[in-house]
C-alpha positions as CSV (number, residue, x, y, z in Angstrom):
1,M,198.8,43.7,-199.2
2,A,198.4,41.2,-196.5
3,Y,196.0,38.3,-196.7
4,T,194.9,35.8,-194.1
5,I,194.3,32.2,-195.3
6,S,192.6,29.6,-193.2
7,Y,192.2,25.9,-194.0
8,T,191.6,22.6,-192.4
9,Y,194.3,19.9,-192.5
10,Q,194.2,16.6,-190.6
11,G,191.2,17.8,-188.6
12,K,192.9,21.0,-187.4
13,Q,192.2,24.5,-188.5
14,V,195.3,26.4,-189.6
15,V,195.6,30.2,-190.1
16,M,198.4,31.8,-192.0
17,R,199.3,35.2,-193.4
18,C,200.9,36.0,-196.7
19,F,201.9,39.2,-198.5
20,E,201.0,39.6,-202.1
21,N,199.7,42.3,-204.4
22,N,196.7,40.3,-205.4
23,L,195.4,36.9,-204.2
24,C,192.7,34.8,-205.9
25,G,191.1,31.6,-204.8
26,H,193.5,29.5,-206.9
27,D,196.5,31.1,-205.2
28,A,195.0,30.7,-201.7
29,V,194.5,27.0,-202.2
30,Y,198.0,26.6,-203.5
31,Y,199.4,28.5,-200.5
32,A,197.5,26.1,-198.3
33,L,198.9,23.1,-200.1
34,L,202.4,24.6,-199.7
35,H,202.0,25.6,-196.1
36,S,200.6,22.2,-195.1
37,G,203.6,20.4,-196.7
38,V,201.3,18.5,-199.0
39,A,202.7,20.1,-202.2
40,L,206.2,19.2,-201.4
41,R,205.4,15.7,-200.1
42,E,203.3,14.9,-203.1
43,G,205.7,16.5,-205.6
44,V,203.4,19.3,-206.7
45,S,205.7,22.1,-207.9
46,S,203.1,24.0,-209.9
47,W,199.5,23.8,-210.6
48,V,197.8,24.5,-214.0
49,G,194.1,24.0,-214.1
50,S,190.8,25.4,-212.9
51,Y,190.0,26.6,-209.4
52,A,187.6,23.6,-209.1
53,S,190.3,21.1,-210.1
54,I,192.8,22.5,-207.5
55,C,190.1,22.4,-204.8
56,Q,189.3,18.8,-205.7
57,S,193.0,17.8,-205.6
58,A,193.5,19.6,-202.3
59,E,190.5,17.8,-200.8
60,Q,192.0,14.5,-201.9
61,F,195.2,15.4,-200.0
62,G,193.2,16.4,-196.9
63,V,193.3,20.2,-197.3
64,T,189.8,21.5,-197.0
65,D,187.7,24.6,-196.2
66,V,190.3,27.0,-197.7
67,R,189.1,30.6,-197.1
68,W,191.0,33.9,-197.5
69,C,190.5,37.6,-196.9
70,R,192.5,40.7,-197.3
71,T,194.0,42.2,-194.1
72,D,195.0,45.8,-194.1
73,Q,197.9,45.4,-191.8
74,A,201.4,46.1,-193.1
75,P,204.1,43.5,-192.4
76,T,206.2,44.2,-189.3
77,A,210.0,44.4,-189.6
């Protein structure tokens, strides 16, 4: 399945797509952290904790307003 994830980073709205069987809010925030480069820059290789705690950390790093939705388009080759 395809998912569209949008988030705000450094005052700019970013939209990305990912392909996963299932995606929850926790996953969407972690994708945003990876996509923005924050996870690599800050040395976050994995995240264990609640959805609220990952959102709080993301906001501290400047990743905000993470939203996601399923998109029914198949990946193109």
